DSSP file (Angstrom, degrees, kcal/mol; ACC not computed):
  #  RESIDUE AA STRUCTURE BP1 BP2  ACC     N-H-->O    O-->H-N    N-H-->O    O-->H-N    TCO  KAPPA ALPHA  PHI   PSI    X-CA   Y-CA   Z-CA
    1    1 A M              0   0    0      0, 0.0     2,-0.0     0, 0.0     0, 0.0   0.000 360.0 360.0 360.0 140.6   16.0 -122.2  -56.5
    2    2 A A        -     0   0    0      1,-0.1     5,-0.0     2,-0.1     0, 0.0  -0.362 360.0 -98.6 -74.1 155.3   17.3 -125.2  -58.4
    3    3 A K    >>  -     0   0    0      1,-0.1     4,-1.3    -2,-0.0     3,-0.9  -0.424  28.4-121.7 -65.4 146.1   15.6 -128.5  -58.2
    4    4 A P  H 3> S+     0   0    0      0, 0.0     4,-2.2     0, 0.0     5,-0.2   0.827 111.9  61.5 -60.3 -29.0   17.2 -131.0  -55.7
    5    5 A G  H 3> S+     0   0    0      1,-0.2     4,-2.0     2,-0.2     5,-0.1   0.809 101.3  53.1 -67.9 -29.5   17.7 -133.5  -58.5
    6    6 A V  H <> S+     0   0    0     -3,-0.9     4,-2.4     2,-0.2    -1,-0.2   0.916 108.1  48.6 -68.2 -43.9   20.0 -131.0  -60.3
    7    7 A A  H  X S+     0   0    0     -4,-1.3     4,-2.5     2,-0.2    -2,-0.2   0.901 112.5  48.7 -58.1 -47.2   22.2 -130.5  -57.2
    8    8 A L  H  X S+     0   0    0     -4,-2.2     4,-2.6     2,-0.2    -1,-0.2   0.910 111.0  50.5 -65.5 -42.4   22.5 -134.3  -56.8
    9    9 A H  H  X S+     0   0    0     -4,-2.0     4,-2.3     1,-0.2    -2,-0.2   0.906 110.3  49.6 -64.5 -42.1   23.4 -134.8  -60.4
   10   10 A R  H  X S+     0   0    0     -4,-2.4     4,-2.0     2,-0.2    -1,-0.2   0.915 111.0  49.1 -60.4 -43.0   26.0 -132.2  -60.2
   11   11 A W  H  X S+     0   0    0     -4,-2.5     4,-1.7     1,-0.2     5,-0.2   0.907 111.6  49.1 -63.7 -41.6   27.5 -133.7  -57.1
   12   12 A L  H  X S+     0   0    0     -4,-2.6     4,-1.9     1,-0.2    -1,-0.2   0.913 111.3  50.2 -64.8 -39.0   27.6 -137.2  -58.7
   13   13 A Q  H  < S+     0   0    0     -4,-2.3    -1,-0.2     1,-0.2    -2,-0.2   0.907 112.5  46.7 -64.0 -39.6   29.2 -135.8  -61.8
   14   14 A S  H  < S+     0   0    0     -4,-2.0    -1,-0.2    -5,-0.2    -2,-0.2   0.792 116.2  42.6 -76.8 -28.5   31.9 -134.0  -59.8
   15   15 A H  H  < S-     0   0    0     -4,-1.7     4,-0.4    -5,-0.1    -1,-0.2   0.791 101.0-137.8 -94.0 -29.4   32.8 -136.9  -57.5
   16   16 A G     X  -     0   0    0     -4,-1.9     4,-1.8    -5,-0.2     5,-0.2   0.274  20.4 -91.6  84.3 151.3   32.9 -139.7  -60.0
   17   17 A L  H  > S+     0   0    0      1,-0.2     4,-2.9     2,-0.2     5,-0.2   0.865 118.6  57.0 -66.4 -38.4   31.5 -143.2  -59.8
   18   18 A L  H  > S+     0   0    0      1,-0.2     4,-2.7     2,-0.2    -1,-0.2   0.933 107.0  47.4 -62.0 -43.7   34.7 -144.9  -58.5
   19   19 A A  H  > S+     0   0    0     -4,-0.4     4,-2.5     2,-0.2    -1,-0.2   0.930 114.6  46.7 -60.9 -47.6   35.0 -142.6  -55.5
   20   20 A I  H  X S+     0   0    0     -4,-1.8     4,-2.3     2,-0.2     5,-0.2   0.922 112.7  49.7 -63.1 -42.8   31.3 -143.2  -54.6
   21   21 A S  H  X S+     0   0    0     -4,-2.9     4,-2.7     2,-0.2    -2,-0.2   0.934 111.5  49.5 -61.4 -46.1   31.6 -147.0  -55.1
   22   22 A L  H  X S+     0   0    0     -4,-2.7     4,-2.8    -5,-0.2    -1,-0.2   0.895 110.3  51.6 -60.9 -40.6   34.8 -147.1  -52.9
   23   23 A G  H  X S+     0   0    0     -4,-2.5     4,-2.1     2,-0.2    -1,-0.2   0.900 111.6  44.5 -62.7 -42.6   32.9 -145.1  -50.3
   24   24 A V  H  X S+     0   0    0     -4,-2.3     4,-2.1     2,-0.2    -2,-0.2   0.920 113.6  51.2 -67.9 -43.8   29.9 -147.4  -50.2
   25   25 A L  H  X S+     0   0    0     -4,-2.7     4,-2.5     2,-0.2     5,-0.2   0.942 110.4  49.7 -58.4 -48.9   32.3 -150.5  -50.2
   26   26 A G  H  X S+     0   0    0     -4,-2.8     4,-2.8     1,-0.2    -1,-0.2   0.908 110.4  49.1 -55.3 -46.4   34.2 -149.0  -47.2
   27   27 A V  H  X S+     0   0    0     -4,-2.1     4,-2.4     2,-0.2    -1,-0.2   0.910 111.1  50.3 -63.7 -40.9   31.1 -148.3  -45.2
   28   28 A A  H  X S+     0   0    0     -4,-2.1     4,-2.0     2,-0.2    -2,-0.2   0.892 112.6  46.7 -65.7 -42.7   29.8 -151.9  -45.9
   29   29 A I  H  X S+     0   0    0     -4,-2.5     4,-2.6     2,-0.2     5,-0.2   0.937 112.2  50.5 -66.9 -47.1   33.2 -153.5  -44.7
   30   30 A A  H  X S+     0   0    0     -4,-2.8     4,-2.5    -5,-0.2    -2,-0.2   0.927 111.5  47.6 -57.9 -47.2   33.3 -151.3  -41.6
   31   31 A L  H  X S+     0   0    0     -4,-2.4     4,-2.3     2,-0.2    -1,-0.2   0.893 111.6  50.8 -57.3 -43.6   29.8 -152.3  -40.7
   32   32 A S  H  X S+     0   0    0     -4,-2.0     4,-2.3     2,-0.2     5,-0.2   0.938 111.0  47.1 -60.7 -47.7   30.6 -155.9  -41.2
   33   33 A L  H  X S+     0   0    0     -4,-2.6     4,-3.0     1,-0.2     5,-0.4   0.902 110.4  53.9 -62.4 -39.8   33.7 -155.8  -39.1
   34   34 A L  H  X S+     0   0    0     -4,-2.5     4,-2.4    -5,-0.2    -1,-0.2   0.914 110.1  47.1 -60.6 -43.0   31.7 -153.9  -36.3
   35   35 A L  H  X S+     0   0    0     -4,-2.3     4,-2.2     2,-0.2    -1,-0.2   0.899 115.2  44.8 -66.6 -40.6   29.1 -156.6  -36.3
   36   36 A V  H  X S+     0   0    0     -4,-2.3     4,-2.2     2,-0.2    -2,-0.2   0.948 117.8  41.8 -69.3 -49.8   31.6 -159.4  -36.1
   37   37 A V  H  X S+     0   0    0     -4,-3.0     4,-2.2    -5,-0.2    -2,-0.2   0.901 115.5  51.6 -65.6 -39.7   33.9 -157.9  -33.5
   38   38 A G  H  X S+     0   0    0     -4,-2.4     4,-2.9    -5,-0.4     5,-0.2   0.919 108.4  51.5 -60.5 -43.9   30.9 -156.7  -31.5
   39   39 A G  H  X S+     0   0    0     -4,-2.2     4,-2.5     1,-0.2    -2,-0.2   0.923 111.0  47.3 -57.8 -48.6   29.4 -160.2  -31.6
   40   40 A Y  H  X S+     0   0    0     -4,-2.2     4,-2.4     1,-0.2    -1,-0.2   0.885 111.2  51.8 -60.5 -39.8   32.6 -161.8  -30.3
   41   41 A F  H  X S+     0   0    0     -4,-2.2     4,-2.5     2,-0.2    -2,-0.2   0.924 110.7  46.9 -65.4 -43.0   32.9 -159.2  -27.6
   42   42 A I  H  X S+     0   0    0     -4,-2.9     4,-2.3     1,-0.2     6,-0.2   0.912 113.1  49.1 -64.8 -39.0   29.3 -159.8  -26.4
   43   43 A A  H  X>S+     0   0    0     -4,-2.5     5,-1.2    -5,-0.2     4,-0.6   0.899 114.6  45.7 -66.2 -37.8   29.8 -163.6  -26.5
   44   44 A W  H  <5S+     0   0    0     -4,-2.4     3,-0.3     2,-0.2    -2,-0.2   0.875 112.7  51.2 -70.3 -37.7   33.1 -163.1  -24.5
   45   45 A F  H  <5S+     0   0    0     -4,-2.5    -2,-0.2     1,-0.2    -1,-0.2   0.877 113.8  42.4 -72.2 -36.6   31.5 -160.7  -22.1
   46   46 A Y  H  <5S-     0   0    0     -4,-2.3    -1,-0.2    -5,-0.2    -2,-0.2   0.495 111.7-118.6 -91.1  -2.4   28.6 -162.9  -21.3
   47   47 A G  T  <5S+     0   0    0     -4,-0.6    -3,-0.2    -3,-0.3    -4,-0.1   0.539  70.1 127.9  86.6   7.1   30.7 -166.1  -21.1
   48   48 A S      < -     0   0    0     -5,-1.2    -1,-0.2    -6,-0.2    -2,-0.2  -0.855  55.5-132.9 -98.1 120.1   29.2 -168.1  -23.8
   49   49 A P        -     0   0    0      0, 0.0     2,-0.1     0, 0.0    -5,-0.0  -0.356  29.6 -96.8 -67.5 149.8   31.8 -169.4  -26.3
   50   50 A P              0   0    0      0, 0.0   -10,-0.0     0, 0.0     0, 0.0  -0.380 360.0 360.0 -63.7 143.9   31.2 -169.0  -30.0
   51   51 A A              0   0    0     -3,-0.1    -3,-0.0    -2,-0.1     0, 0.0   0.443 360.0 360.0 -72.4 360.0   29.8 -172.1  -31.7
């Protein structure tokens, strides 16, 4: 059986750095939006206006 590092290296080579970077950036933006929208929803739900 091949080493796990070899399979990871092969996967990174086949997908390319740009696609991986865009995926990481997309996940970071989605989590940020979720935190902001979720925070406003919680503030609205409990009746305290945002500062």
